[in-house]
DOFIFI-527917 format. One line per field, with one value per residue: x, y, z of N, C-alpha, C in turn; residue in one letter; residue number from 1. Coordinates in steps of 0.05 Angstrom, whole numbers, plus 5000, padded with zeros to 4 digits. Example, Ala and Ser with C-alpha at 12.3 -4.5 7.8 and 13.67 -1.06 7.14 Angstrom:
<pts>
npx = [5264|5257]
npy = [4886|4955]
npz = [5156|5142]
capx = [5246|5273]
capy = [4910|4979]
capz = [5156|5143]
cpx = [5264|5258]
cpy = [4934|5001]
cpz = [5156|5157]
r = [A|S]
k = [1|2]
</pts>
This chain:
<pts>
npx = [8170|8126|8125|8083|8074|8119|8150|8124|8161|8175|8188|8217|8252|8279|8304|8340|8370|8399|8427|8459|8488|8523|8548|8581|8613|8672|8693|8658|8621|8590|8537|8517|8457|8413|8366|8390|8396|8348|8319|8347|8326|8341|8330|8302|8326|8296|8248|8178|8171|8221|8287|8304|8260|8248|8290|8327|8369|8441|8493|8564|8592|8558|8564|8618|8617|8581|8561|8515|8491|8526|8516|8462|8468|8498|8462|8419|8453|8465|8417|8407|8451|8465|8425|8439|8490|8482|8452|8447|8471|8429|8404|8418|8466|8495|8497|8525|8574|8584|8591|8643|8673|8675|8714|8691|8677|8691|8691|8659|8615|8590|8537|8523|8526|8528|8564|8547|8565|8620|8607|8576|8613|8642|8705|8747|8783|8759|8716|8692|8675|8635|8606|8624|8632|8591|8611|8657|8692|8717|8770|8765|8809|8860|8854|8850|8825|8769|8734|8667|8629|8658|8657|8598|8591|8618|8585|8538|8555|8550|8578|8566|8587|8629|8702|8771|8812|8868|8884|8844|8809|8747|8705|8674|8624|8651|8630|8599|8580|8525|8541|8595|8648|8658|8711|8762|8792|8764|8724|8751|8772|8718|8696|8737|8725|8673|8682|8714|8696|8663|8612|8558|8517|8466|8438|8390|8385|8359|8384|8388|8423|8481|8555|8543|8500|8519|8556|8530|8518|8571|8587|8547|8556|8609|8600|8583|8538|8484|8451|8393|8365|8317|8263|8234|8220|8276|8312|8350|8328|8317|8369|8381|8403|8376|8320|8294|8244|8240|8251|8315|8339|8312|8316|8379|8401|8383|8405|8461]
npy = [3019|2968|2908|2875|2898|2888|2846|2784|2727|2660|2618|2576|2579|2622|2608|2566|2594|2629|2590|2564|2612|2619|2572|2574|2615|2642|2682|2708|2764|2785|2823|2835|2843|2861|2826|2775|2756|2755|2703|2679|2701|2750|2821|2858|2918|2960|2949|2958|2961|2946|2949|2997|3031|3038|3057|3117|3148|3149|3191|3188|3232|3249|3203|3207|3257|3262|3241|3217|3201|3162|3125|3111|3089|3045|3015|3003|2972|2934|2909|2888|2862|2809|2770|2771|2751|2696|2677|2633|2611|2612|2576|2604|2629|2584|2565|2607|2599|2545|2564|2593|2550|2519|2550|2596|2642|2711|2764|2776|2827|2857|2887|2875|2864|2821|2774|2724|2705|2689|2645|2615|2591|2621|2646|2688|2721|2734|2770|2831|2875|2922|2955|2945|2906|2872|2836|2853|2899|2966|3007|3077|3108|3078|3041|2985|2924|2885|2830|2833|2807|2807|2857|2869|2838|2868|2915|2888|2883|2930|2976|3029|3063|3030|3032|3027|2989|2992|3046|3078|3096|3113|3059|3028|2988|2955|2978|3019|3078|3127|3185|3172|3157|3104|3056|3074|3038|2998|3006|3014|2966|2942|2968|2949|2898|2895|2910|2878|2829|2768|2759|2794|2794|2815|2807|2807|2860|2926|2967|3018|3051|3094|3083|3030|3012|3035|2998|2964|2991|2999|2946|2933|2974|2956|2914|2865|2810|2818|2796|2805|2790|2800|2816|2859|2910|2945|3002|2988|2951|2950|2945|2888|2827|2784|2774|2762|2754|2715|2676|2678|2638|2595|2600|2605|2555|2525|2541|2544]
npz = [8513|8536|8574|8550|8501|8474|8420|8403|8410|8390|8445|8450|8407|8414|8461|8438|8401|8431|8461|8421|8407|8456|8456|8413|8427|8461|8494|8531|8561|8620|8648|8709|8753|8806|8795|8787|8840|8869|8871|8905|8953|8963|8971|8919|8912|8883|8884|8905|8975|8984|9015|9005|9010|9059|9085|9089|9042|9048|9042|9019|9032|9078|9111|9125|9149|9186|9251|9272|9224|9208|9246|9235|9186|9191|9223|9185|9149|9190|9192|9138|9117|9147|9128|9076|9079|9089|9048|8995|8930|8876|8821|8777|8787|8795|8742|8716|8742|8717|8668|8675|8689|8638|8614|8585|8602|8595|8624|8686|8699|8754|8789|8837|8911|8940|8942|8914|8872|8871|8909|8877|8840|8811|8787|8829|8801|8758|8763|8767|8812|8811|8845|8895|8952|9004|9039|9057|9101|9103|9120|9121|9130|9129|9090|9108|9097|9127|9150|9142|9183|9229|9243|9246|9293|9331|9326|9352|9401|9421|9397|9364|9321|9290|9290|9259|9288|9284|9267|9285|9242|9208|9194|9142|9103|9046|8999|8940|8958|8950|8918|8916|8873|8824|8822|8780|8757|8750|8717|8667|8658|8652|8608|8568|8571|8552|8501|8479|8480|8453|8456|8496|8548|8586|8649|8693|8704|8709|8674|8689|8710|8706|8703|8685|8649|8601|8583|8553|8508|8486|8477|8432|8394|8383|8352|8378|8391|8435|8489|8526|8590|8634|8678|8668|8620|8591|8577|8535|8503|8452|8427|8432|8411|8423|8463|8531|8579|8614|8684|8711|8740|8718|8665|8651|8667|8622|8577|8586]
capx = [8156|8119|8128|8060|8078|8148|8141|8121|8173|8172|8206|8238|8267|8298|8323|8360|8388|8416|8443|8477|8508|8534|8561|8599|8628|8691|8697|8630|8621|8565|8529|8489|8441|8392|8351|8405|8397|8324|8313|8362|8317|8355|8307|8309|8320|8284|8220|8162|8171|8247|8296|8303|8232|8245|8316|8337|8401|8461|8516|8587|8596|8546|8577|8644|8619|8562|8561|8488|8485|8539|8500|8439|8473|8505|8439|8411|8471|8463|8391|8408|8477|8465|8410|8452|8516|8471|8441|8458|8466|8411|8409|8428|8491|8507|8499|8551|8598|8590|8606|8671|8687|8681|8734|8677|8672|8713|8688|8632|8610|8569|8528|8510|8541|8526|8585|8539|8576|8637|8592|8565|8632|8658|8731|8745|8798|8737|8697|8696|8653|8626|8593|8640|8616|8580|8626|8683|8689|8743|8775|8770|8839|8883|8849|8852|8805|8761|8711|8643|8621|8673|8648|8578|8595|8625|8561|8520|8564|8548|8591|8547|8599|8656|8727|8791|8828|8896|8891|8825|8794|8720|8700|8645|8622|8666|8611|8599|8557|8521|8564|8623|8654|8665|8735|8768|8807|8742|8711|8770|8768|8691|8696|8749|8710|8650|8689|8733|8682|8646|8581|8551|8495|8460|8427|8375|8393|8345|8404|8382|8446|8506|8558|8542|8482|8535|8570|8512|8519|8597|8587|8532|8573|8633|8587|8581|8517|8470|8429|8379|8345|8304|8238|8218|8232|8294|8316|8367|8319|8321|8393|8383|8401|8354|8309|8275|8231|8244|8267|8341|8345|8300|8334|8407|8414|8377|8422|8488]
capy = [2996|2954|2877|2865|2908|2873|2828|2758|2709|2630|2619|2551|2587|2642|2594|2553|2612|2638|2567|2564|2631|2612|2551|2587|2639|2632|2704|2724|2781|2785|2842|2825|2863|2850|2804|2753|2742|2756|2675|2672|2711|2780|2836|2876|2943|2977|2943|2970|2947|2938|2959|3027|3043|3041|3072|3143|3149|3167|3194|3178|3254|3252|3181|3218|3282|3264|3216|3206|3186|3138|3104|3103|3075|3021|3003|2993|2952|2909|2893|2873|2847|2782|2751|2765|2734|2673|2671|2612|2616|2597|2562|2624|2631|2560|2564|2619|2584|2529|2578|2596|2525|2512|2572|2610|2666|2731|2780|2783|2856|2850|2912|2861|2867|2795|2754|2698|2698|2670|2618|2597|2578|2638|2650|2718|2741|2740|2785|2862|2886|2953|2972|2936|2881|2872|2815|2862|2925|2981|3031|3099|3119|3063|3021|2962|2907|2869|2816|2848|2794|2813|2886|2865|2828|2890|2928|2874|2889|2958|2993|3045|3073|3019|3044|3012|2978|2999|3072|3091|3108|3103|3034|3027|2969|2962|2986|3041|3097|3147|3208|3159|3147|3073|3050|3079|3012|2971|3019|3013|2933|2938|2981|2930|2870|2897|2921|2855|2801|2753|2757|2803|2784|2830|2793|2819|2887|2945|2984|3045|3065|3093|3076|3000|3013|3042|2976|2950|3007|2990|2924|2938|2990|2942|2893|2843|2802|2830|2782|2815|2776|2814|2811|2881|2920|2959|3023|2981|2926|2957|2936|2863|2809|2767|2790|2747|2761|2694|2676|2674|2615|2579|2597|2601|2525|2512|2552|2539]
capz = [8508|8560|8566|8537|8476|8461|8397|8414|8392|8400|8467|8444|8382|8423|8477|8419|8388|8451|8467|8399|8408|8476|8445|8393|8438|8482|8508|8542|8585|8634|8665|8726|8773|8825|8791|8791|8867|8880|8877|8934|8976|8970|8958|8898|8930|8872|8880|8931|9000|8991|9038|8998|9014|9088|9097|9071|9032|9065|9019|9028|9047|9100|9127|9137|9166|9209|9266|9268|9196|9207|9266|9218|9164|9203|9231|9160|9144|9206|9186|9113|9112|9158|9116|9052|9080|9094|9022|8979|8902|8863|8799|8758|8798|8787|8713|8709|8751|8697|8642|8678|8689|8613|8602|8564|8615|8595|8650|8701|8713|8772|8807|8862|8929|8959|8939|8913|8845|8883|8921|8855|8827|8791|8801|8835|8785|8730|8774|8770|8829|8802|8864|8916|8966|9030|9052|9072|9110|9095|9136|9102|9133|9120|9073|9113|9097|9149|9149|9157|9203|9253|9247|9258|9321|9347|9333|9367|9427|9429|9382|9348|9297|9288|9275|9252|9310|9281|9261|9288|9219|9203|9180|9121|9082|9024|8975|8932|8964|8936|8919|8916|8848|8816|8820|8752|8746|8746|8694|8647|8654|8643|8577|8552|8569|8535|8471|8465|8479|8428|8467|8518|8561|8611|8662|8715|8713|8694|8659|8694|8727|8691|8673|8676|8623|8578|8575|8530|8483|8477|8461|8410|8378|8373|8331|8390|8398|8460|8497|8549|8604|8651|8681|8661|8600|8598|8558|8516|8496|8423|8416|8439|8389|8432|8493|8545|8605|8637|8709|8706|8750|8700|8636|8649|8665|8604|8556|8589]
cpx = [8149|8127|8105|8063|8103|8136|8142|8139|8170|8195|8227|8258|8291|8319|8347|8380|8409|8432|8465|8497|8527|8556|8588|8619|8647|8704|8671|8631|8593|8562|8507|8478|8426|8379|8364|8399|8366|8311|8330|8351|8330|8333|8322|8304|8303|8255|8203|8163|8201|8260|8299|8284|8231|8270|8322|8360|8419|8488|8539|8598|8585|8558|8597|8640|8600|8558|8534|8479|8500|8526|8474|8442|8484|8480|8422|8430|8466|8435|8393|8429|8473|8453|8424|8475|8507|8457|8457|8454|8446|8419|8424|8455|8506|8517|8526|8572|8605|8602|8638|8689|8691|8697|8720|8676|8697|8713|8662|8635|8590|8563|8520|8535|8540|8541|8572|8549|8600|8627|8586|8587|8651|8686|8734|8762|8778|8721|8704|8664|8648|8616|8601|8628|8609|8594|8652|8674|8719|8746|8782|8796|8859|8881|8849|8826|8797|8736|8686|8631|8632|8664|8619|8575|8600|8602|8542|8528|8563|8564|8572|8561|8629|8679|8751|8808|8859|8902|8866|8807|8764|8721|8670|8647|8636|8653|8613|8578|8550|8535|8592|8627|8663|8698|8747|8780|8783|8725|8726|8769|8738|8685|8710|8734|8687|8657|8704|8719|8671|8619|8577|8523|8493|8435|8416|8380|8372|8358|8390|8407|8472|8532|8553|8525|8500|8549|8553|8517|8551|8598|8570|8547|8596|8625|8585|8550|8505|8452|8415|8362|8340|8272|8220|8233|8259|8300|8333|8352|8318|8349|8399|8383|8377|8346|8290|8270|8232|8258|8296|8352|8331|8316|8361|8415|8403|8392|8452|8497]
cpy = [2978|2925|2872|2874|2895|2848|2800|2743|2677|2625|2598|2561|2605|2626|2576|2570|2622|2614|2567|2588|2630|2592|2557|2607|2626|2659|2723|2738|2782|2809|2839|2846|2844|2826|2779|2737|2744|2726|2664|2686|2740|2798|2852|2901|2964|2975|2954|2950|2936|2954|2993|3043|3049|3053|3094|3137|3161|3167|3192|3207|3255|3231|3193|3242|3283|3238|3203|3195|3161|3115|3094|3085|3046|3001|2990|2967|2925|2893|2879|2853|2811|2766|2750|2746|2702|2657|2649|2618|2598|2588|2577|2630|2611|2558|2581|2610|2561|2541|2585|2573|2516|2537|2586|2641|2685|2748|2778|2807|2851|2879|2899|2863|2843|2777|2732|2691|2677|2641|2602|2590|2596|2647|2683|2737|2745|2762|2815|2867|2915|2970|2959|2911|2884|2855|2825|2890|2941|3004|3053|3115|3104|3042|2991|2948|2887|2850|2828|2835|2798|2842|2885|2854|2850|2910|2915|2878|2915|2981|3005|3052|3062|3035|3026|3011|2984|3026|3091|3105|3099|3078|3031|3000|2979|2963|3013|3054|3115|3174|3198|3149|3120|3076|3053|3050|2993|2984|3015|2978|2929|2947|2959|2906|2872|2897|2892|2828|2793|2752|2774|2801|2801|2819|2805|2846|2905|2966|3011|3063|3068|3090|3046|2999|3018|3018|2960|2963|3002|2968|2922|2951|2977|2915|2867|2834|2811|2813|2798|2798|2789|2813|2830|2895|2938|2980|3012|2956|2926|2942|2907|2845|2792|2776|2769|2758|2741|2698|2667|2648|2589|2580|2597|2570|2513|2519|2549|2508]
cpz = [8533|8549|8549|8505|8458|8444|8415|8395|8404|8420|8462|8423|8396|8440|8460|8408|8404|8460|8448|8401|8430|8471|8426|8407|8459|8500|8512|8561|8593|8649|8677|8744|8793|8824|8788|8818|8880|8886|8898|8958|8985|8954|8936|8909|8914|8872|8906|8952|9005|9010|9030|9006|9041|9101|9078|9065|9050|9047|9034|9041|9076|9124|9141|9155|9189|9225|9265|9243|9193|9223|9249|9195|9174|9215|9206|9154|9163|9203|9160|9112|9122|9140|9083|9051|9081|9068|9007|8950|8892|8835|8776|8761|8791|8759|8704|8717|8730|8678|8650|8677|8658|8596|8582|8576|8608|8618|8664|8714|8729|8790|8830|8878|8949|8960|8934|8885|8853|8891|8899|8839|8809|8806|8808|8814|8758|8737|8777|8789|8829|8826|8891|8928|8995|9048|9065|9083|9103|9112|9118|9101|9118|9098|9078|9112|9117|9142|9158|9177|9229|9261|9260|9289|9338|9349|9350|9401|9437|9416|9359|9320|9299|9276|9278|9281|9310|9279|9272|9269|9219|9188|9168|9109|9056|8999|8967|8940|8946|8941|8916|8887|8842|8815|8792|8741|8732|8720|8666|8638|8641|8610|8561|8552|8550|8507|8461|8469|8453|8434|8492|8524|8587|8620|8688|8723|8695|8672|8662|8703|8711|8713|8663|8656|8601|8567|8551|8506|8469|8468|8434|8389|8368|8359|8349|8392|8425|8462|8527|8561|8630|8657|8670|8636|8608|8573|8535|8502|8465|8412|8418|8411|8395|8459|8505|8572|8629|8658|8699|8715|8734|8676|8634|8648|8638|8574|8564|8597]
r = [M|T|R|E|Q|F|P|K|F|D|F|K|M|I|L|Q|N|I|K|E|L|I|Q|K|S|N|K|I|T|L|L|T|G|A|G|M|S|T|E|S|G|I|S|D|F|R|S|P|G|G|V|W|S|R|Y|K|T|V|T|I|Q|E|F|V|S|N|R|E|K|R|I|Y|Y|W|K|Y|K|S|E|T|I|P|S|M|L|K|A|K|P|N|H|A|H|L|A|I|G|K|L|D|Q|Q|K|K|L|F|W|L|L|T|Q|N|I|D|G|L|D|E|K|G|G|V|S|K|K|R|I|V|R|L|H|G|T|N|T|E|A|I|C|L|S|C|S|R|I|I|D|T|K|T|V|L|Q|R|I|D|K|G|E|A|E|P|R|C|E|I|C|G|G|L|L|K|P|N|T|V|S|F|G|Q|G|L|N|P|E|H|V|V|I|A|E|K|A|S|R|E|C|D|L|F|M|S|L|G|T|S|L|Q|V|F|P|A|N|S|F|V|D|I|A|H|S|S|G|R|P|V|I|I|I|N|R|D|P|T|P|Y|D|D|L|A|T|Y|R|S|F|E|S|L|A|K|I|L|P|M|I|I]
k = [1|2|3|4|5|6|7|8|9|10|11|12|13|14|15|16|17|18|19|20|21|22|23|24|25|26|27|28|29|30|31|32|33|34|35|36|37|38|39|40|41|42|43|44|45|46|47|48|49|50|51|52|53|54|55|56|57|58|59|60|61|62|63|64|65|66|67|68|69|70|71|72|73|74|75|76|77|78|79|80|81|82|83|84|85|86|87|88|89|90|91|92|93|94|95|96|97|98|99|100|101|102|103|104|105|106|107|108|109|110|111|112|113|114|115|116|117|118|119|120|121|122|123|124|125|126|127|128|129|130|131|132|133|134|135|136|137|138|139|140|141|142|143|144|145|146|147|148|149|150|151|152|153|154|155|156|157|158|159|160|161|162|163|164|165|166|167|168|169|170|171|172|173|174|175|176|177|178|179|180|181|182|183|184|185|186|187|188|189|190|191|192|193|194|195|196|197|198|199|200|201|202|203|204|205|206|207|208|209|210|211|212|213|214|215|216|217|218|219|220|221|222|223|224|225|226|227|228|229|230|231|232|233|234|235|236|237|238|239|240|241|242|243|244|245|246|247|248|249|250|251|252|253|254|255|256]
</pts>
């Protein structure tokens, strides 16, 4: 179903109904995607002209086994991470921060790797970073965590493929690469968060990627109200109690 074919509802009525659901709820689980951060100036990688259209995918297997692929991967990250680290949370992030401050946020399940949820005021203990974070680098040998800024500075000084200064292992942004599975503990928490919440909201995600999209099914099959807010149609729109195509930065401050 295209956006134009989607049934037309009164915007003010939808807004009021969503607002009332949020007010009545005390265990809200959010699933967020790239649409949360586009109004902070961070590219939606799936859109034409995005970063993915200019760089080829490097799998975790290629990163580990091929020096040229590692150099290529870090070049890509050196182009994209600095602007991401400078980005500021938009009104949507701040609204979610407010939700946490109101003690209504159960879990925030984010596919984003930009760290803007924390900057927007959400407690780290409430966030499940399904795809990791670009704000950290990790040693693939000893699991040491390093500030990404430090690694990028080393690259600027000429290190093509930075290594751990403690054990000599390969350093990589602490994100989930293609061919790399999600943290099983994160999946368990996310499934529990979807099943035990009293309201589930999918925000700024196309719901095209598994297992993140499965959390909508879990919430719906558990009898939880589901709200979907995304600029384009998703495969799960028919499950939504309420559906909106509005800008997240516009609508979230109005309902939280």
